N, C-alpha and C positions, 0 to 999 in steps of 0.2 A: 648454365650458371644464372642464378637469379640476379637481375639488374647488373650483369657483368659489364664493366666498362670495356673489357677486352673484346668479348664476343659481340656485345651490343653495338660496338663502334661501326661495324660493317653495315648493319641494318640502318643505323642513324645516318650514315654517309649516303647510302643510296636513297633514303627518304628525303634528304636535303636536296639531292640532284633532281628527284622527281617533283619536289615542291617547286623548284625553279622551272622545270619543264612544263608544268601545268599552266604557268603564267605566260611563258614565251619559249620559243625554240632555244635549247641550250647548246652552246658550242663546245667543241672538244677542249678548248682552253678553259672554259668555265668549269667543265667537269673536273679537270685536273686541279683547279684552284680549290674546289669544294673538297676533293679527296685529300689534298694536302692539309686543309684546315681541320677536317673531322677524323681522318683515319691515320694509319701508320705509314711509315716510309715505303714499305714494300707493297702497300695497297695501290700505289700509283702505277704499278705494273699490271695488276690484275683487274681492278674495277673498271677503268676506262675501256680496256679492250673487251671485256665481257659485255659491256653495254653497247659499244660500237659495233661489234660483230653479232649482236643480238642473240648471244648465247643465253642472256637474260632478256627475255622479250618484254622489256620495259620502256625502251626508247626506240623510235623509228630512225631511219637514216638521216632525216632532216632535223633531228634534234628535238622533235616533239614527242609526246607520250600518249598512248591510247588511254591512259588513266585520266578520268575526268575530274576527280576530286583530290584535294591535297591529302597525301597519305598520312595516316596516323599510326601510332604505336600503342595499341590497346594492351592493357595488362592481361596476362593469361590467368586462368583460374588458380594455378599454382602460385603465381606472384601475389594474387589477392589473398590467398590463404596465408602466405608468409607475412604479408603486411598485417593481417588480422592477428597473427601470433605475436608480432612486435607490439601491437596496440594493447595486448593483454599484459604486457610487462609493466609493473607499477612504476618503473623508472621513466616511462615515456612521458608522464605528466610533468616531469621536471623541466622539459623543454617546451612546454606550452600545452594548451588544451587542443589537442590534435583530433580531428574527426576525419577518419579515412572513408566514411560512408560505406562501410562493409557490414551492415547489420545482418544481412542474410548469408554471410560467408562463414563457413566453419574454419576455425584456426588450424593451421598446419600442425601446431603443437601448443601445449599450455606451459606456463612457467613451472608447474609441478612435474612436468616431464623431464626437466633439466636437472641433473644431479651433479653437483660440484663437490669433489672430494677435498678433504682438509680445509674446509671453509668454516670460518668462525661464525658463531650463532648470534653474536651481538652486533650485527650489521645495522646500518642506518635505517630509520623508518622513512621510506620514500613516500609514504602516504600522508605524512604529517604536513598540515597546511603551512605552518611556519617554516618548515624545512624547504617546501616547494617555493615559497615566497623568497627565501634567502638564496636558493639556487638560481632562480630567475634573475634576481637583482645582481648577483655576482656575474652571471653570464652577460648581462647588459653592460656592467661596469668594465668587463674585459674587452668587449667590442668597442666601447666608447673611450677606453683608457682613462677612466675617472676613478678617484680614490673613494674608499669606503671607511666608515667608522664602525668598528665591531666591538662587541663585548663577548668574551668567550671564557670557558672554564679551562684552566690548565690541568695538568695531571694530578695536582694536589687538591683539586676541587675548588681552587680560589678563582674569583672572578677578576679578569684583567681586561683592560681596554687598550685599543691600539688603532692607529690609522694604517691602512694597507693599500698599496697599488696592486690590484689583482693582475696576474699574468696569465694563468691558465688553471683549469681544473683537471685533476687526475682521479681515476677510479681504480680501486684495488678489488679484484674479483675474490681474492682469498679473504680479505677483511670485510668485503661487501660494504665499503665506505667510499665516499667522495672526499677529496682533500683540495683545499684552495692553496695554490702556490703563488706567492707574491712577495713584495718588498714591504717590510713593516718598520716602524720607528721604535718599537718596544720589544715585541716578542719574535719568535722564530719565523722562518719563511714558509712553513707548512702548517696549515690549520685544518683540523677535522671539521667538516661542516656540521656534524652532529653535536659538536661542542659549542657552536655559536648560539648565544642567547639573544643578542640584538644586532641588527645590521641596518645601517642607513647611509645615504650618500653624505659626503662632507666636502667642504670647499677645498679647491686646489690652491694651497698656500705656496710661497716660495720654499718653505721648509720641505713640504711634500714633494715638490719638483726635484729636490736634491736627493730624495730617498732612492736608493738603488738596492736591488736585491743583493744580499751578501753572496760572494762567490761560493760555489759549492765546495764542501770540504771532502775531497776524495779520499777514500780509504780502501784497503784491500785485505782479504784474508786468504791464506794459502792452507790447503788441507789435503790429506791423502785419503783416498776412498778405496775400500774393498768392495768390489762389484759382486755382492751377493743379494739375492732376491730383487734383482733389477735395480740395485741402488744407484747405479750411474744414470739410468734413465730417469729415475725419480728426482735425483739431485738436479739434473739439467732442467727438468720440468719446474721444480720449485724455484729455481733461480733464473727462469727464462727471461725475465725483464731486466736482469743485471748483465753488465758486460763481464765476460768470463772467458777463460782459456782452460783447456784440458790437455794433459800430457800423459801418455801411456807409459807406466813404469815397468810393468811386466804383464803377464797374461791376465791377471785379475786385479791389478792395482793401478790407480790413476792419481796424478797430482793435479789439483784443480785450483785455479786462482779466480776469486770473485771480487769485482770492483763495485763499491757502493759509496753512498754519501753518509756523512756522520748521522744525519737524521734517521737513517734506516738501520742503524747499528743494532738496536735492541731486537728488531724484527729478524735480522740476519742471525743473531745469536740463537733466538728461539727456533728458527728453522734448522740451524745446524744441529742443535741438540736433539731434534726429532729423529735424526738418523742413527742415534745411539753409537754402538761400538764400530759401526761400519765407516765412520768418519773420524779422523784424528787431525786436529788443527796443529800445524807446525809453525805458523808465523802469522802475524807478529805476536810478541809476548803480551802486548796490551789486550789482544783478542782472547788469548789463552786465559789471561787473568779474569776476563769477563765470563768465560765459560765456567771456570772454577768457582767464581763467586756465585753464579746462578745455581750451580749444582749444590753448593753448601746451603743456599737459601731454601732449595727444594727439600734437602735432607732435614733441615731444622723444622720444616713444616710437616715432616713425616710423609712426604709425597712419594 
């Protein structure tokens, strides 16, 4: 596993013990302290005994080590190739001008090798300098918990201004867009970064301190699914980031409940329609009405 916290923990734990032993003899008590700090609970049974009994010939009986230099954890060629592949992703620049120093390393794969099905083609332009600047400024504001003044375009194409207390950023792989989530004094809590026209820090007034993100507006949709052409697998994949439950009705039918927030309702409707006759919405009536309305709109456009 590349950079695995699980499997890498054992190597890092032993490296920490040897680092101590290079400077001075390490006691059994010290070994146990290091193991408890760096590894997992069950490791206290295996690592100290393996070192003490010299099954791993890294420590002598007196707690010293034959190793003369502090152990390091150099990157393998495979890890370097993976890092080079990550550096080729245009989104990497959003987080800073990172230099991995891997000029002579071939990437493990290229962005063109990754194919995402059902992905929209109007994703954000991650190479745009204004977009990069806005992303970094938002990231800094989230860390420092400071407000921002933004100008953005709404869905009608109108320019609106608002103060926002940024909370976090989220990324949609299907939409290929980043969204800013926070508390605003005028507009909604979710703002597409690609719609932001201007962005600058603003003063923390008493009014801004009182702004809180509106409580999420939870909703749910219940539908019956006929499992043809792997429809169940595809539905669970499409709604993977939503809370959901599935109940088997018979050999080929399932009753599925998907929980979502009001801001995601249009997206949920579009995804539901993509499954055609294999999905039948049974509740609530509000969602059924949205389905009917969208189908009529499509019919009027001769789609």
